[in-house]
N, C-alpha and C positions, 0 to 999 in steps of 0.2 A: 329277287333273291328269296326263294322259299326253302327253308330248311325243314326237312322231315323230322318230326319228333317221334321217337319211338319210346313208349313208356318203359321205364325200368321195372322189371318184375321183381318185386320184393317178396321174400318168403313170408308166408302167413304164420309160421310157427311161433314167433315171439308174441304176436298179437293174440293168437289162439291160447297160448300159455297164460297170458294175463286174464283173458276172459274165463277160462276154465278154473284158474286159481281163485278168481272172485266167487265163482259158484261153490267151490270147495270150502272156502273160508266162510261163506254165508251158511252153508249147510252145517259146518262145524259149530257156528254160533247157535243155530237153531237146536242142534242135538244137545249141546252142552247146556243151553238154557232149560230145555225140557228135562234133561237128566238131573240138573241141579234142583229143579223144582219138584221132581218126583221122588228123588232118593235123598234123604237127609244126610247120609254119609258123604255123598258126592257134593252136596251143597256145602258141607263143612270143608271139604277138600279144596273147593274153589274159592274160599275166602283168603285172598292174598293181602287185602287191606281191610281191616275191620270196619271202618266207617261206611264203606260201600257194600260190604257183604260179599256174597258170591258173584255179584256182577263184575267185580274186578278180575277174578280168576277166569270167569267165562269169556270175557272180552279179550284178555291178554292171551289166553290159550288159543282162541279162535284166530287172533291176529298172527300168532306164531305159525299156526297151521297154514294160514293164507300165504304168508311170506315164504315158508319152506316149500309149499307146493308150487308157488310161482317160480322160485329159484330152480327147483328140480325140473319142472316142465319146460322152462325157458332154455335150460341147458340141454335137455333131451331133444327139443324141437328146434333148436337154433339152426338156421339155414334150410329148414324143411318147409315144404308146403303141406299144410294140414287142412282137412275138410272142415271149413269154418261153419258150415251148416250144422254138422253133427255136434261140434263143440258148442255152438250157440244154443242148440236145443238142450244139451246136457246141462249147461250152466243155468239156463232158464228153469229147467225142472228142479235143479238143486235150490235155486232161489225161491221158487214157489213152496217147496217143502220146508225150507228154512222159515219163511214167513208164517206158514201154518204152525210150525213148532213154537213160534214165539207169540202166537195169538192166544191169549188166555182162555177163551171159551173152548178152543180146539185142544189146548193142553189139558184142560180139565176133563174133557171128553175122553181123551186117550188114557188119562190116569184112572178113570172109572172102569176101564176094560180089564 
């Protein structure tokens, strides 16, 4: 008795949405960290809770952007097949840029320009 197993083809859209949203959220964190460090007015705007300073606003705003982008992309790509290679490369590039924007020597270099 051998039963043939045929794999069920699941759409890649929901997974791709999660991956790309993680990249978008990471990039938002990097951009907000850099902007808060470089511009005093933005730094003050990001102070949601005084004891933690601008870090509270930076992280809360980045988390909101991550969740909103994940929700939007998952709704848009539900049931679709998406090119995972392209999504992975885009998310990885966003992650690298985010890491650079949160690295103090790189932030200082950009602020001198």
